[in-house]
C-alpha angles and dihedrals in degrees: 000000000000090000089053091052095049092047089050092050089047093052094046092048095054092040089057091045090051092048091053094207093124130037112273092228092056092047097047095042091047089051088051092050092049090050089054092046091053091052093222091179139000089249094057103079135117092251091057093047091126091063098062103022108078098225089177087068095040091049092048090053095047095046093047093046091054093047094047088046091056091043090052091053093058095054093253095140094046087053095050091045091052089054096047090051093049093049091049091045092231095299106141097204089052091048092050097047090047091054093047092052094042088048093053093045092048091047090054092062100034124017134284093246091059092044092056093046090053099042102037096076088051091052091050093051091052095044093049091049093055094033101237134136105270094206097088089050096046093047089049089052091047095051089047090052095048089047091048093049090060092072101071142029092247095051102074132020094236088057089056090053094044095044090055096046093046094043087232117161124223093258095045093049093046095046091060099035098042098075098050088044094055092047096050089046093053092046091048094050090050089051093048092047091051098045092044100043091144088074092069089052097054104113119240087233088076087062093050095110092053090043092054094052117105103225090220091052094054089074111101098182110026096182094052091039090059093043091048092049094053090050091047091052093051090049091055091047087050092055092049092050099034094116091051094045090044094228125129116242091243091058092050093049092046091048088053090048091054093046094048092048092050093047090046094043083219129179105248090207088062097044092045089068087070093059115099097228093171086061093050094052089046091057093048092054092043094051090054092048096049090047089054089052090053095044094054089048104247099126092038093055091054092051091045092054089058092052090056098050114125099210141106113309092238088053089056090049089052093044091056088051096053101035092049089044094050096043093044089058092055105031103022139273097252099051092043091051096051089051094049098045095076092044091053089046093054089049092055107119097006095093132032116271090008090168088076088072088075093056089047091054092045093050093043097048097043099042097033088058092075092076104084146002093269096045093091140007092243092055090064093045093051093049089043091055095051092048095046094047100040103023083231117143112229103212119225093228093051090053092044092054092055097037095051090057094050092045092050090049087052098045093044094051087045090054091053093045094050093045091052092047091048093056094042093052 
């Protein structure tokens, strides 16, 4: 009975999110509160909130939003935008491709959430200058960041979990995941270029204002700009070395946020306006909902069914890829990864080349997460930024139409790559 109730709440929640009539944060947070009121399991209580709400993700979001807010106040993003436009000589297609590649690269060494928070203001400035809807550009940047994050352990939260469980080092992980990532990125860029052919036709005259800007004159507060840049660089280094330092990315981001507020003598009330509170509450509600699905055995039952399949080993590997990919797109990459890790561990040694299951899970969780709002943290952050800056509702269905195509590209390439590896081993 409890399972039916949780599934009903889950379906209603996602139906309301897809409908777009009510704010996503209100719907998800309300679902989370209802789950707590129903006392689904002893672990789902207000007192144990830290066990099901991923405060590492929440802290990372808060810290980076504050840092980006202070950087924005110094003219940092106008400065970077001016340089990008100058390097591209005002050609919009070149600017877009440069941002997509840079976004994928940055996401591979940091994480996709940070990449979106850094690049989104640049996209908004360019979109405003040429007077176009920024949503297609933001979604393209988001998908590139999600794809790029697949390449390394650092790029995507599921990769951190998988790398730890599989005892895979940075080089070992990247040597396997880099090639499918590059292929998926190349195919996606070709798809984007063809679907958005109008971008290549945008005359450079529309970027005259940005072309005429002297990058150095874009800075409004030079002292704070330099201080903020130093803090930002240290935060990035902290992300890269977090496993060596033994600090969570959230702690590094929050430390940077505190440092930048102290140096800038900033008014937190002003900076707090840059924080996507709607996204934060959406996450909290979603964490409670996905934990309930796990506690009543819904996600576990799906994973167990895979482990009991009496089929060819390569079929099991590809099943892990597609099931984790499809479920990640709906429920979320991180919760699905946490469910699948013990299943993959139990399958080690039961089939030939069983280590390939880890790569299947990594590709499925990361690339499948492009499907919907809830597929990845960066998805919700990107949508939240568009809605906050433009008061323009990004409809669930519109995102889904684009996300499904990108996920199918990724999972199809992943299937071919894993099949080739299987027969070459």
